[in-house]
C-alpha positions in Angstrom: 172.4 71.4 111.8 171.2 74.9 111.0 168.1 74.4 113.2 170.3 73.5 116.2 172.5 76.5 115.5 169.5 78.8 115.3 168.1 77.5 118.6 171.4 78.1 120.2 171.3 81.7 119.0 167.8 82.1 120.2 168.5 80.7 123.6 171.6 82.9 124.1 169.6 86.0 123.0 166.7 85.0 125.2 169.0 84.7 128.3 170.6 88.0 127.5 167.1 89.6 127.2 166.1 88.2 130.5 169.2 89.5 132.2 168.8 92.9 130.7 165.2 93.2 131.9 165.8 91.7 135.3 167.2 94.6 137.3 167.1 95.2 141.1 163.6 96.7 140.9 162.3 93.4 139.5 163.5 91.7 142.6 162.2 94.1 145.3 158.8 95.2 143.8 157.2 91.7 143.6 158.3 90.9 147.2 156.9 94.1 148.5 153.7 93.7 146.5 153.2 90.2 147.9 153.4 91.5 151.5 150.7 94.1 150.9 148.5 91.8 148.8 148.5 89.0 151.4 146.2 86.1 150.4 145.2 88.1 147.3 148.7 87.7 146.0 147.5 85.7 143.0 145.3 88.5 141.7 148.0 91.1 142.3 150.6 88.9 140.6 148.4 88.5 137.6 148.2 92.2 137.1 151.9 92.6 137.7 152.7 90.0 135.0 150.6 91.8 132.4 152.6 95.1 132.7 155.9 93.5 134.0 156.1 90.6 131.5 153.4 90.8 128.8 153.9 94.4 127.8 157.7 94.2 127.5 157.3 91.1 125.3 154.8 93.0 123.1 157.2 96.0 123.0 160.0 93.7 121.7 157.6 92.2 119.1 156.3 95.6 118.1 159.8 96.7 117.0 160.3 93.5 115.0 156.8 93.7 113.6 157.2 97.4 112.5 160.5 96.7 110.7 161.8 100.0 112.2 165.5 100.1 112.8 165.2 102.3 115.9 162.7 103.7 118.3 163.1 107.1 116.7 162.0 105.6 113.3 159.0 104.0 115.0 157.9 107.2 116.8 158.3 109.2 113.6 155.1 107.6 112.4 153.4 110.0 114.8 155.4 113.2 114.0 159.1 114.1 113.8 158.8 116.4 116.8 157.1 113.7 118.8 159.8 111.3 117.8 162.6 113.7 119.1 160.9 114.6 122.3 159.5 111.2 123.4 162.5 109.2 122.3 165.0 111.5 124.0 162.9 111.7 127.2 162.5 107.9 127.3 166.2 107.3 126.8 167.1 109.9 129.5 164.6 108.3 131.9 165.7 104.7 131.2 169.3 105.9 131.1 171.3 108.4 133.1 168.6 110.3 134.9 167.1 107.4 136.7 167.3 103.7 135.7 171.1 103.6 135.3 171.8 105.4 138.6 169.3 103.1 140.3 171.2 100.0 139.3 174.2 101.4 141.2 172.4 102.7 144.2 170.2 99.7 144.7 173.0 97.2 144.3 175.0 99.1 146.9 172.1 99.3 149.4 171.5 95.6 149.3 174.9 94.1 148.4 177.5 96.3 150.2 175.9 98.6 152.8 174.9 95.9 155.2 178.5 94.8 155.5 180.1 98.1 156.3 180.0 100.5 159.3 177.3 103.3 159.0 180.0 106.1 159.3 181.6 104.9 156.1 178.4 104.6 154.2 178.8 107.7 152.0 182.4 106.9 151.2 181.5 103.4 150.5 178.8 104.5 148.1 181.2 106.8 146.2 183.9 104.0 145.8 181.3 101.4 144.9 179.6 103.5 142.2 183.0 104.3 140.7 183.8 100.6 140.4 180.3 99.6 139.4 180.1 102.0 136.5 183.7 101.4 135.6 182.9 97.8 135.0 179.7 98.8 133.2 181.7 101.0 130.9 184.3 98.3 130.0 181.6 95.8 129.1 179.4 98.2 127.2 182.1 99.8 125.0 181.9 96.6 122.8 178.2 95.8 122.6 178.8 92.9 120.2 180.5 91.0 123.0 177.8 91.8 125.4 175.5 89.1 124.0 178.0 86.3 124.9 179.1 87.8 128.2 175.6 88.4 129.5 173.8 85.5 127.9 176.3 82.8 128.5 178.1 83.8 131.8 176.2 86.2 134.0 172.6 85.0 133.4 173.2 81.3 134.4 174.9 82.5 137.6 172.0 84.9 138.3 169.4 82.2 137.6 171.1 79.7 139.9 171.2 82.1 142.8 167.5 83.1 142.5 166.6 79.4 141.9 168.1 78.4 145.2 166.2 81.0 147.2 162.9 80.3 145.4 163.1 76.6 145.8 163.8 77.0 149.5 160.9 79.3 150.0 158.4 77.2 148.1 159.5 73.9 149.7 159.3 75.3 153.3 157.2 78.4 153.4 158.0 81.0 156.1 154.3 81.2 157.0 150.8 81.5 155.7 149.7 84.6 153.7 147.8 87.1 155.8 144.9 89.5 155.1 145.6 92.0 152.3 146.1 95.7 153.2 145.2 99.0 151.7 143.7 98.9 148.1 144.7 95.3 147.7 141.6 94.4 149.7 139.3 95.3 146.8 141.6 96.1 143.9 144.5 93.7 144.1 144.6 93.1 140.3 144.7 96.7 139.3 147.2 97.6 142.0 149.4 94.8 140.7 148.9 96.2 137.2 150.2 99.6 138.3 153.1 98.1 140.3 154.4 96.6 137.0 155.0 100.2 135.9 157.8 100.5 138.4 159.9 97.8 136.7 160.0 100.2 133.6 160.3 97.1 131.4 157.7 98.2 128.9 159.8 101.4 128.3 163.0 99.4 128.4 161.6 97.1 125.7 161.9 99.9 123.2 165.5 100.3 124.2 166.5 96.6 124.5 164.5 95.7 121.5 167.1 97.4 119.3 169.9 95.6 121.0 168.1 92.3 120.4 167.4 93.0 116.8 171.0 94.1 116.2 172.3 91.0 117.9 170.1 88.8 115.7 171.4 90.5 112.6 175.0 90.1 113.7 174.3 86.3 113.9 173.6 86.3 110.2 169.7 86.5 110.3 168.6 89.2 108.0 165.0 88.5 106.7 162.3 90.4 108.5 160.1 87.4 109.1 163.1 85.5 110.5 164.0 88.4 112.8 160.5 88.6 114.1 160.3 84.9 114.7 163.6 84.9 116.6 162.4 88.0 118.6 159.3 86.1 119.5 161.1 82.9 120.6 163.8 84.9 122.6 161.1 87.1 124.1 159.1 84.1 125.1 162.1 82.5 126.8 162.7 85.7 128.7 159.0 86.2 129.6 158.6 82.7 130.9 161.6 83.0 133.2 160.4 86.4 134.5 156.9 85.1 135.1 158.2 82.2 137.2 160.5 84.4 139.2 158.0 87.2 139.8 155.4 84.7 141.0 157.9 83.1 143.4 159.0 86.4 144.8 155.4 87.6 145.2 154.7 84.4 147.2 157.8 84.9 149.3 156.5 88.4 150.2 153.0 87.1 150.9 154.2 84.3 153.2 156.7 86.4 155.1 154.3 88.8 156.9 153.2 86.3 159.6 156.9 86.1 160.8 158.5 89.4 159.8 155.5 91.7 159.8 154.9 94.4 157.2 158.3 95.8 156.1 159.3 99.1 154.5 160.8 97.8 151.3 161.2 94.6 149.2 165.0 94.6 149.8 164.4 94.1 153.5 161.9 91.3 152.8 164.5 89.5 150.7 167.3 90.1 153.2 165.3 88.6 156.1 164.1 85.7 153.9 167.7 84.9 152.8 168.9 85.0 156.4 165.9 82.9 157.5 166.9 80.1 155.2 170.7 80.4 154.9 171.9 82.5 157.8 174.8 84.9 157.1 175.4 83.1 153.8 171.9 84.1 152.8 172.9 87.8 152.9 176.0 87.1 150.7 173.9 85.1 148.2 171.3 87.9 148.0 174.1 90.4 147.5 175.4 88.4 144.5 171.9 88.2 143.0 171.2 91.9 143.2 174.7 92.8 142.0 174.5 90.6 138.9 170.9 91.8 138.2 171.9 95.4 138.4 175.1 95.0 136.5 173.5 93.2 133.5 170.8 95.9 133.3 173.3 98.7 133.6 175.4 97.3 130.7 172.4 97.0 128.5 171.1 100.5 129.2 174.5 102.1 128.7 175.0 100.4 125.3 171.5 101.2 124.2 171.5 104.8 125.3 175.0 105.4 123.9 173.9 104.1 120.5 170.9 106.4 120.5 172.8 109.6 121.5 175.5 108.7 119.0 172.9 108.7 116.3 171.5 112.1 117.1 175.0 113.5 118.0 177.2 111.8 115.4 180.2 114.1 116.2 180.5 112.4 119.5 181.9 108.9 119.3 180.0 105.9 120.8 182.9 105.4 123.3 182.9 109.0 124.4 179.1 108.9 125.1 179.5 105.6 127.1 182.1 107.4 129.3 179.8 110.5 129.8 176.7 108.4 130.6 178.6 106.2 133.0 180.1 109.2 134.8 176.8 111.0 135.1 175.1 107.9 136.4 177.8 107.4 139.0 177.3 111.0 140.2 173.5 110.8 140.3 173.6 107.4 142.1 175.3 109.2 145.0 172.3 111.4 145.6 170.5 108.5 147.1 167.8 105.9 146.2 164.8 107.8 147.7 165.4 110.9 145.6 165.5 108.7 142.5 162.3 106.9 143.3 160.5 110.1 144.1 161.5 111.5 140.7 160.6 108.4 138.8 157.0 107.9 139.9 155.4 110.9 138.2 157.6 110.4 135.1 156.6 106.8 134.7 152.9 107.6 135.3 153.2 110.0 132.3 155.3 107.9 130.0 154.0 104.4 130.6 150.5 104.9 129.1 152.0 106.5 126.0 154.2 103.4 125.6 151.3 101.1 125.9 149.2 103.0 123.3 152.2 103.2 121.0 152.7 99.4 121.2 149.0 98.7 120.4 148.9 101.2 117.5 152.0 99.6 116.1 150.2 96.3 115.7 147.1 98.0 114.3 149.2 100.1 111.9 148.1 98.2 108.8 144.4 98.3 109.8 144.2 102.1 109.8 146.8 102.4 107.1 149.2 104.3 109.3 147.2 107.5 109.4 149.1 110.1 111.5 145.9 111.5 112.8 145.1 108.2 114.5 148.6 108.1 116.2 148.4 111.9 117.0 144.9 112.0 118.6 145.3 108.8 120.5 148.6 109.7 122.0 147.6 113.4 122.6 144.5 112.4 124.6 146.5 109.7 126.5 149.2 112.3 127.3 146.7 114.8 128.7 145.2 112.4 131.1 148.5 110.7 132.2 150.0 114.2 132.7 147.3 115.2 135.2 147.6 111.8 136.9 151.4 111.9 137.0 151.6 115.4 138.4 149.2 114.8 141.2 151.0 114.9 144.5 153.7 117.1 143.1 154.1 120.9 143.3 152.9 121.0 139.6 149.7 119.1 140.3 146.4 120.5 139.1 144.1 119.6 142.1 140.7 120.7 140.7 141.3 118.9 137.3 142.5 115.8 139.0 139.4 115.7 141.3 137.1 116.2 138.3 138.7 113.4 136.4 138.6 111.1 139.5 134.8 111.7 139.7 133.8 111.6 136.1 136.4 109.8 134.0 135.8 106.0 134.1 138.8 103.9 135.3 140.8 107.0 136.4 140.6 105.8 140.1 142.5 102.6 139.2 145.1 104.3 137.1 143.6 103.5 133.7 141.8 106.8 133.0 143.8 107.2 129.8 142.2 104.1 128.2 138.9 105.6 127.0 140.5 108.9 125.8 143.0 106.9 123.8 140.2 104.9 122.2 138.3 108.2 121.5 141.4 109.6 119.8 141.8 106.6 117.6 138.1 106.9 116.4 138.5 110.7 115.8 141.7 110.0 113.9 140.0 107.4 111.7 137.3 109.8 110.6 139.5 112.8 109.8 140.0 112.9 106.0 143.5 112.6 104.7 144.8 115.8 103.1 146.0 115.3 99.6 148.8 117.4 98.3 147.9 119.4 95.2 149.9 118.5 92.2 152.1 121.2 90.7 150.7 122.7 87.6 
C-alpha cells in the first residue's frame, strides 16, 4: 500500500516538475531549430536534449545528492561571496528580470494578440499582464497547494493539447525536411546544444529543485536517500516527457519548411502548423497550450524566487515579496519580448557554463574532498571565458580578446571554450595545498 502511495506522490511531483520546466520558450525554440536544421534535425535535437533535458535532470539530482537545503547553501561551498552574487543574479534572471516577464509577454503574443485589432495591442498587453500575473500571485502565495494544482490539473490539460498537435503532425507530416541552413550544415549537434541554453532549464533546475525537495518532504519523506530516489524518479518522468515533446516539435519545424518556408520565429511555425491541421480551432488550441505552459512556469518561478528573497530579506514576508515580484514582472513584460530576448542572450551565455560546471563539481565533491580551491579555480576560469563570449556583440564586448580566443582556444568557436579552462582550474585546485589553521597556544 505504501509503495502505491509513494508512486502516486512521485507521479504527481514528476508532472509538476514537467509543467514548471515546460514554458513558452520550450515550445518555440525546438520548432525554430527544426526549421534551420532541416534534414539534420536529429543531430540538432540530440544536442538540444542534452542541455534542455539532461542538464536540468542533473541539476535536480545535484541538489538532492548534495543534501543542501538551498542553492545558497550549495554555492557556499565555493565562497560566501560567490554564493551571494551568483545565487542572487540567477534568481533575478530566472525571476523578475527576464524569465517571469517572458511568460507573460510570450503567452500574450501567441494566445491573445492574434485575436485583437493591432491598434489595441498595447492596451491588450497591459490588461492581459495584469490578469496573468494576478492569477500567478494567487496560486503562488500558497506553494504547498501548487503541487496538487499544477501536477493534477494543469499538466494533464497541457499534455493533452500538445499530444493532439504532435500526433497529427507525425501521422500526416506537412512535408519532407529540407536542406539545413547556416551552421546547421556542419555543426548541427553543437548548435542544438547551444539552443538548449535558451530554455534556461539548467538554471531553473536549481530553483525548481528546492520546490521539488520541499514538496517531497511535505509528503512525509525525510531520509536523504529516499529524497534523492524520489527526485530521480520524478526527474526521469519529467525528462522523458520533455524529450518526447522536444523531438516532436523539432520534427514539426523540420517538416514545415517545404510548405511554409523559413519563418522568423517558432511561434509562427506552431501557429501555421495548428491552422494547417485544425483551421481556426488550431489557433485557439495553440493559445491554450502556450497560456498553460507559461502560467505553470510563472507560478513556480514566483514561488521559488519569493522563498529565496524572503530568506535573505526576512523582514519582508513571503506574501509581500510575491506581490512585488508579480508587479515588477507585469511592468517589465510590457516592454516587449524582443528587448527581453536581447537582454537574456549574453546573460545566459555567461551563467550557463557556470551552472554546468557547478553541477559536475557537485557530483565530484567527494572525490576532491570538497576543496574550495577546486571550486574556485574551475569556476573562475569558466567565468572569464564565458564573460568574453557573452559580451561579444554588445557595447561591452572585448573584440581583440574574443578574436584571440576564437583562434587559439579549442572549442571556443562552438560555444564550449570554457570546457578546457574549467578542467585546468580543477587540476590546479587539486594540487594547491590546503592551508591549516594554527592552533592557539
